[in-house]
N, C-alpha and C positions, 0 to 999 in steps of 0.2 A: 786569382784563385790558384791555390796549390793543389796538385794532384800527384798520385803516386807515379813513380817512374815506370815506363812500359817499354818493352822491347817489341818493336813493330814486327808483324808477321811478314814473311817473304811476299805473300800476295799483296799486302798493303804497300810494301816498298815498290813492287812492280807497278801497282796502280798509280802511285805518285810519279814514277818515272814516265809512264805513258801520259799522265795528265800534263806534265811539263812539255812533252813532245807535242801534245795537242795545242798547247798555248803558243808554242813557237810556230806551228803551222798556221794558226789563226793570224799571227802577226805578219807572216809572209803574205798571206792572202790579202790582208788589208793594204799592203804596200804595193800590190801589183797595179800597174798602169795599163788601161785598155783604151783603145781609140774610141772617141765619142762621135755620135751621129750629130752633125751640125744642122741646125734649123734656123732659118731667118724669118722673122715676122715683120711684114711691111704694115706699119700702123703709126698712128700718132702715139706719143710717149711722153711721160713726165720729164721735165717740168711743165710741158704743155698741159693746160687744164681743160680736159674734155672727157666725156664718158668713155670713148674708145681708148684714150691714153690710159685711163685708170684700169680699164678691163685688161689691156695688154700687159700692164705692169703686174697686175694680180695673177694673170695666167703664167707669165714668165716666172714670177716668184714661186708659184705653186709647183711648176715643173722642176725648178731648181731644188726646192725643198723635198719633193716627193721622191726623186730619183737620183742615183749617183752612178757615175761611170756609164751613163746612157746617152744623154743629150747635152749638146752645147748650144744653148738658145741665145741668139743675137737679134738685135733690132735694126731694121731699116726704118728710120724715123721719117715721118711725113712732115714737111714744112712748106711754107710759101715764101716768095721773095721778101715779103714784108714781115712775116713772123718767123724769127730765128730764135733758137734756144741753145743753151749750153747743157750737154748731156754727160752722163756717166760713161766714160770711154770703155769701161769693161762690159757695158751692156749694149751700147749703140755702136754698131760696126760701120754703118753708112747712112747717108741721108738722101732722100728723094724729094726734090723740090717740085711740088705738084703742078705749079703754073709755069714750068720751064721744060719745054720739049726735049732739049739736050740732056737734061738731068735724067729723064727716063732712059735714054739711050746709054748714057755712061753707067747708070746703076745696073741695067741689065747686063752690061758687059762685065762688071765686077762680079755679079752673081754667077754668071756662066764660067768665069775664069777661076772661081774658087773650087778647087777639086774636092775639098773636104765637105762642101755644102751639099746636103742631101735633099732638103725640102724647103720650099718657099711657101709661107702661109700669109695670106692677105686678110687683114681685118677690114672688111668692106662696109662702108657706109656711102650712100650715093653722093652726099654732099662733099666728101673728101676729094673727089676727082671731077666735080661738075664742070670745072673750067677746061678740062683736057681729057675728056672721056676717050676720044679717039687715040690719043697718045698712050693712055693707060692700057687700052686693049692691045695696042701694038707692042707695048712693053711686055705684057704677059705672054703674047705669042712668041716673042723672041727669047724667052727664058727656056733653057733646056733641062731644067730640073722639074721634078714633080711639084705641082702647085695645089695647095688647098685654099679654097676661098671660104671664109667665114662670113656669111651674110647676117649682119646685125639687123637689117630691115628687109622684109620681103613685101612688096606693095601689091595689093589686090587690084583688079581692074586696070592693068597697065595700058598706056597708049602704045601704039605700034612701035615707036622708037624705044621705049623702055623695055618692052617685051623682047625686042631684037637684042638689046644690050645685055639683058640678063641671060638669054639663051646663049649668046656668044661667050659670056664669062663662064657659064657652066660647061660649055663645050671645051674650053681651054683647060679647065681644072681636072685634076685626077679625082678629087673628092670635094664636096661642098659640105659645110656644116651650118646648121641653124640651131636656134635655142628653144624652139617650141614645136609641138606637133602641128599646130595650125600653120606655122611657116613652112614646114615640110609638105603639108597638104597643098598649100598654095603653089609651091614649086612643082609638085606633081600634077595637079589638076589644072592650073592656070598656065604654067610655063612648059608643061610636058616633059619635065625632068624625070629620068629613070630613077625609081626609088633606091636602087642599089648604089647610086652615086651619092646619096644623101646620108649624113650621120647627124643625129640630134644629140647635141651636148648642151645641157642647160647652162644658163648663166651662173657662174660660181657665186656661192654665198660664203660669208666668213663664219668660221666656227667661233662661238662666243662663250666665254666663261661667264655665266649668268650671275648678275648681282641683284641684290634686293632692291626693288623699285623704291621703297621708302628711303633707303640709304642714298640712292642716286638723286631723288627729289630734294633731299636735304642738302646734298652737295651742291646742287645748282640753284638752291634757294627757291624752290617751287614746291616745298613739302606739303603745303596746304592747298594745292591746286590739282584739278584734273587736267591732264595734258593731252592735247591732240597736236600732231606735228606733221610737217612735210619738210623735205630737204632736197638739195640739188642746186644746180645753176638756175637762176631765175630768169624767166622770159615769158612773153605772152602765151607761149605754148603750154606752160605749166598751169595756166588758168587759176592762179591763186585767188583771183577775185571770186570764184565760185564758192570757196570756203568762207571768205570774208562776208559775203552776202548771206550765208547760212548762219553765221554766228549769232546775230541778235535773237533768233528763235531758239538756238541752243542755250544761250545765256539765261533765258527765261526759266528753263528747267534746271540748269546747272550754272548758277552764278559764280562758281569757283573755277570755271573753265578757262584755260589759257592755251592759245594757239601759238606754237613755236614755228617760225619760218626760218629754217636753218639753211643758209647758203647765200652766196652773193650773185650779182648780176652775171649772166653768161659773158665770158670774155669777148666773144665776137660782138654781141649786142652792146657791151660796154664801149668797145672801140668805135662803134657807129653812133651811139646815142648817149653814152655816159650812163648815169644812174636814173635816167628818165623813168624807166619802168618801176624801179624801186620807189621813186618819189610818188608815182601814181598810186602805188599800193598804200603808201603811208597816208596819202590824201584820202583814199577810200576809208581807211581806218578812222581817220578824224571825222569824216562826214557821217559815218555810221555810229560814231561815239562809242567805239569799242576798244579804245587805246589801252584800257586796263586788262584787256583780254587777248592782246596780241603782242608778241615779242619777236623782233627781228634779231637773228644771230647772223649779222652781215659779214661773213668771212668764209673762206674755204676751210672747212673744219677737218682737222686730222682724223684719221680712221678711229683711233681709240675713243676720242671724244664723241665722234658721231655715233658710234655704237652705244655709248652711254646715253646720249639723247634719245635714241630709239628705245632703249630698254626702260627708260623712265616714262615713256609715253604710254598713255592708256589706249590710244588709238592712232594709227597712221592714216593720213588722208592723201590719196593720189588722185589728182584732178586733171590730168592731161586731157586736152580736147582733140588730140589727134587719133582718130579711130584706126589709123594704119600703123601706129607705133607697136611694133611686134613685141618688144621687150624693153624693160626698164631696169637698169642697174640699181636705182634707188629702191625700187619695189623689192628687189632681191635682198637688199640690206635689211629692210624692214622685216621680211619673212625670217631671216636668220636670227633676228633678235626676239622672235616670238611675239611680234607686235601685231595685234588685230588690225585689219586693214579695211578701209572703205575706199573703193576705187571706181573710176570710170571703166567701162567695159573694153579696155584694150585687149588684144588677143592674149597677152601674157597673164593679165588679171583673170580673164574668163577661164583660162586653162588651170591656173594654180588655185584659184579660190573655189573651184567646183567641189572640193572636199570639205568646205565649211570653214576655211581659214579667215574668211572675211565676207564683206558684202559689196554688191555692185550698185551703182546708181547711174542715171542717164547723164550723158555729157552736158555740162553747163547747168544742170537742174539743181539750183541751190536749195529749193524747198524740199526736194526729195532727199538731198544730202542731209539737211537738218533733221528730217524725220528719222532717217537711218541712224544718224549719230545719237540722237536722243534715245532711241530705242536700245541701242547698243550700250550706251553709258549707264542706262538704268538696269542693265542685266549683267550682274557680276559673274553669274554662271556661264553666260554666253562668252563674255570676255576671256574667262579662264579656258574655256573649251577651245576658242579660236587660237589662243596662245599656244596651247599644247599641240594642236593640229599643225600650226605653222612650224613649230620646232621639229615635229616629226617629218613634215614634208620637206623641210629645208636640208635635212641631213644628207639626202642622196645628192644634193646639188652643191655640197661643200666644195671649196676650191680644190681640196685634195682629190675629190672624186672627179672634178673637171680635169685635173691634171692626169689622172689615170686614163680617162677616156681619150684625151689627146695623145697620151703615150701609146696607147694601143693603135690609134689611128696612124701615128707616125711609123710604127713598126710595120704596118701593112704596106707602106709606100717606100720604105728604105730598101735599097737594092741588097745590101749586105745583111744577112739575118742578124737580128738584134734581140737579145733577151733583156727585158726590162729588169733593171737592178734597183730595187727599192732601198731608199736610204733609211737607216735605222734612226729613229728620233733619239735625242739625248734622254737619259733616264730622268723621269719627272715624278716625284713622290707627292706632289701637291694634293691630288685627290685622295690618295691613301691617308694623308694627314688630316684632310678635311673630314674624312669618314671616321676618324678615330677620336673617341672621347677619353676621359680618364678611366672609363670602364673597359673599353675595348673597341674593336672596329664594328661599326653599325652594319647591319645585314644588307639593306637595300637603299637605293636612292631614287628620287623622282627626277629624271634626266640627270643633272649633276648635283642636285640638292640632296644631302643626306636625309634619309627618312627615319628619324629616331623612333617613331612608333613601330617600326619593323623589328626593333630589338637587336639582339646579338646572337651569334652562334659560335659554338666551339669550332666548327669546321672553318669558318672564316678567320677566326683569330689564330688558329693553327697555321693556316696558309699565310696569314699576314706575318706571323713570327718567322717563318722560313724566309719570306721575302725581305724582311728588315734585316735578318742575319746576312743575306746576300748583299744587301746594300752596305752593311757595316764592313763586310769582307772587302768590298771595293773601295770604300771611302774612309773607313775608320772614324766616321763622324760620330761624336758622342751623343748627338740628338737621336741617332738610330738606337742607341742603347736605352734611351728613355722610352721609346716606343716598344722596344723588345721587352722591357720590364712590364709594361701594361699588358702585352699579349701573354707573357708567361704567367703573370698573376691571374689573368682571366682563365687560362687553361687549368691552372692548379686549383682554382676555386670551383671548377666544374667537376673535379674528382670527388666522388662520394666515399663513404666509409668502406664500401665493398671494393674500393680501388678502381671502379669503373667510372666513366665520365658521362655526364649529361650534356646535351647539345644546345638546347634552346633556352634563351634568357630574354625576358622582356626588358623594356626600357627602364623599369624600376628595379632591375637586378634580381628579379624573381624567376625561378625555373617555371616553364610553362607546361601545360598538359600535353603538348606535342611529344615530350620526352617519353611518355608512356604509350604513345600511339605509333611510334616509328622505331624500326630496328636501328640501334645506335652503334653497331659493330664498326662500320666504316668510319664514323666520327671518332670512335676510340682509337682506331688505327692512325688516323690523321694526327690526333693529339700526341701520340708517341713518336710519330715521324718528326713533328715539330720540336718536341722537347729534346729528343735525341740529337737532332741537328743543331739546335741552339746550344746544348751542352758541349758538343764538339767544337763549335765555331767560336763561342764566346768565352771559353774557359780561361783564356789568358787576358780577357778584358778587365782592366784594373777597376773600372767603374761598376762592375757587376758584383754585388756582395756575395760572400761565401754562403750565407744562409739560403739565398735563393737557389744556388746550385745544389746545395744539399737537399733542398726540397724537390728539385727536379730529379735528382738521383733516387730519392726515396720513392717518388711517384713512378718512375720507370721500373724499378726493381719490384715493387709490389704489383704493378700492373702485369708484368711479364708472366706471372703465374696464371693470371686470368686468360692470357692469350691462348693458352693450350685448349681452352673451351670454345674458341672462335671458329667459325666455319666460312664466313664471307671471304672470298678470295682477295677482294680489294683491301679489306681490313688487315688480312695477313700480310699483304704486300706493303701497305703503308707502315705497318709496325716493323717489318723486316728492315726497311730503310732507316727508320729512326734508331732501332737497336744496333744496326751496323755502325752508324756514326757515333752513338754513345760508346760503343765498345772500342772505337779507335782510341778513346781516352782510357777507359777502365779495363779493357781486355779481360773480362770476366768469363770464365768457362761456362757458368750457368746461362749467361746471355747468349753465348755462342750456341749452346745446346737449344735454347729457345728459338733462335734463328733457324737452326737446322730442322727443328720440328715443324715450324711454320712453313718453311720451304718444301719440306717433304709432303705436306698437305697439298701445296700447289702442284707439285710434281705428280701426285696421285690423281688430282683432277685432270691434269694434262693427259696422262696415260688413259684415263677413263673415257675421254672424249676424242682422243686422237684417231684420225683417219688420214689416208694419203692426201685428201683434198681438204682436210679440216684440222689444222694443227693448232688447236686452242684448248683452253681450260674449261670451256662451257659450250653448250650447243648453240650459242649466240654470241654476238659482240654487242656490248651495251655501252656503258660510260667508263671513263677512267681506265681504258683497256691497257694503255702503255705501261701503267704501273706494275702490271703482273710480270712481264718478262724483265723489266728493269729490276724489280725486287729480287728475282732469281739471280740476276747478275751480281747484285750486292751479296746475296747469300753465298754464291761461289767465292767471292772475295773474302768473305768472313770465315767460311768453313773449309774451303779448298775442295768441296764436293763437285767433281767435274760434271756430273749429270745435270746439276743446276745450270751451269753455263751452257751446256748443249741445248737444254730445253729453252733457255732464255733466247738463244740465237734463233732456233727454229720457229718459236712462237712469234717473236718480234718480226722476223722477215715475213711470216704469214700475215700478220696484222698490217704491215706496211703495204703488202700487195693489195689489200682491200681499201686502204684509205688514201693512197697517193694515185691520182688519176690525171693524166695529161698535164704534167708539170705543175700540179697544184694538190693541196691536201683537201680532202673532204671527210672530216671525222664523222663517226657514226651519229646519226640524228637521234636526238632524245625523243623524237616522235615515232621513229621507225627503227627499232633495233634490227640489226642484220642477223637474220636467222640462218642457221645451217642449211645449205642447199639453195639459198636465194642468191641470185646474181646481184652484186652490189650496184651495178650500173642501172638497175631498174628502180632503185630507191629514189623517191622524189627529193630534190634538194630542200634544205631548210632544217631548222632545229639543231644547228651546229653551235656548240658552246665553247667559249674561250678556254675553259678549264681543260677540255680534252686536247685542244691544240697545245696548250702549255705542257701537259703531262707527256705528250708525244715528243716535244722538243727536249724536255729533260731526259727522256729515255734515249733519244737519238744522240745526245751529247755523250752519255755513258757508253753507248755501243760504239760510237766513233773513237772514243779513247781506247777501247779494247780492240776494235777492228778498224784501224785508221784508213784503210784503202778500199772500203766497200761502199763509199758514197753516202754514208750517213750524214756527213757534214753538209753535203749539198741539200739533202732533204731537210736538215735543220733550217737552212735559209728559206727553202720553199715553204716550210710550215710556218715560219715566222711571218713571211709575206702575206699569209692569210689575214693577219691583223692589219696589214698596211694596204690591202686592196686586192690581193691575188686570191679571189674567191668567186663564187658563181655570180654574184651581183656586181663584182668589180667596184666595191665600195669599202671605205675604211671601217674597221671595227674599233681600232684605237683612236681616241680623240686627243690629238696633240695639244689642243688648246687647254683642256682641263687636266690632262694627265690621267684621265679615267678611261675605262674600256667599256664599250657598249655590251649589253647583256646577251646578245646572241644574234646569229645570222639566220633569218627565216627564209622562206621560199621567195618572197617578193620584197622584203624590207629588212632593215636592221632595227633591232630593239634598242632604242636610244637610252634607256636607263643605264646608269653606270654604277652598279652595285659592287659590293666588296669582293665577291667571288670573281667577277670578271676582271676587275681592276688588278687584283692581286695575281690572277692568272697571267695577265699580260706582263706584269712586272717580273714574275718568275721566268717567263719566256725571255724577256729582254735581258735579264741578268745572266742568262745562260751564255750570252755572247760577250760578257765582260771579262 
């Protein structure tokens, strides 16, 4: 697109120079090397096939993914003289042979001599050290580093030897971790452990990009069947027989039922007996004459395939007959897939399913299992309710969150003070694209499934346009331009004959009655922000046609007259930002005057409410606060009016003093606005929205460019880490699996829906660091 030649203003030139200085500073920061806190985990590890090995691999991977320049996590792999494995040398630093006394001594020596090693974590299961418990305890006592023991099993009613063993282990450890509240209560009430020494960290669950059940059933050629499933290493303890005996009664009501048994014989059992247990199950299938209703998937299933099996299942059956089994990794996988569960009452099941995610039945009671299964499979509403409850309950136990909990635990024990450095995920536009139709970006989603019935909004499409412009700026990907055209056309079609915009559009592209019920000034301001930014950023894009840009120009110029009638401070702020970017291309005196008038209104509001202890534009802090001082900074760059810059700095520093607390950001709650005279520390946590964090990051970036030595860049990092887990719940808000962002941080939970506003907000914040 061709535009008229402009002579940039001195302020604009200064801005570009400072922006380049900012980019150079970011590059230097990214290349700085800092010492890492070295942690070694003593555990079984792949390629060994066992639950502890899988858990340890997942935990180490989560820590590596979640943090950067924080931890160097290595493995001390557990082996026996008979069972040896070939490991990844970058992950496994040493090997402890559990049935060799000398190996305990030599391994302890290596650990103690490693000056960089800060913490030793033991993934403890009683069976791993049963042949040499005395040597194991002596090994722990000889280690001079802080020790964390993760108890995967805590047994009730211990005999005197077991009780003595556990107490000795706990006495050696600096901290112990367990995966359930019931395990913690056992340690406290049965073993007399001090509660302050215990940390509960739930078994991690995998974040899953949920796929349509019907599509998966067709993929695995079970599209015409109802599926129940179980998985894991097979052995008598799994009690698969319980389900097989229940099947004939289930088949009577559900002749299309298919029971998937996913997994192979446990390696230890296979070494001792071969496939005898599997053969016994097959014989039972034949004797019961249910071979058309049972399918064995006799292999160690890779994780992606396993998650698909669980997602296509209508119900997951867990039949362990060990009442002392504290936790099950297989159980956690099923929950993460939103799979309704019927389980024996192991502690993990009783604790997790109490909120209605599934049903319990008595150990070995096949008749009761059949009754529960038939009742559940006959109730589609109950199945859907259990699915949604499982998905919500599993979010807080995602491996990312498990990594955060471990990270905080490690920082407590490391001698040298360590600030966790969260690793920024790569930019992922998958969910943005999934939410976008040929009309625009859909407003809401149910978890990560776009909800077309929610329709569209001008607000979301405006923010999406700014986001995709940022993406195009970074990648020059022509696919971004196609999305930009969709969002631009949506915005332009929302503009009416009076040059103002409507906001709400239903799935059939009709304007809704909400447009007459809600003040739309802020929506209009966002539209101009988006159009002005797109006009500035895409004006040289060869694949954007001239007509579209002429329509944007017409839209902005005709709207700018209407802006003089606006009173909403946020609408004025959004519009100032858009007009600023538009005028970097057009340099029109009329637009500069419009910016000046809008900024003067903000300045007047500021002076009206200003007091020594309240430097703000209103008698309260509500939503989108950062946009106000940021807009005045842009107004100064456009007009050269120094008062705008001065107010911008004063008001933004005031805002920062209210929302940055103890090395974290806590934006103003949408449930409790911060009123003038109220102590922000008295506000109950919750109601924090991604959009407010994003707006704060955008403002911090501009203030850091203008004031590069006042710590705004550090606060940018702190604010962004809110998405990654540095918040009052210590849970992720951004979902790295889908590329979506959860809709909000409440007092006790994260809102798992990944709507347009939240996802676009995260991406706006993420692109601020590109």
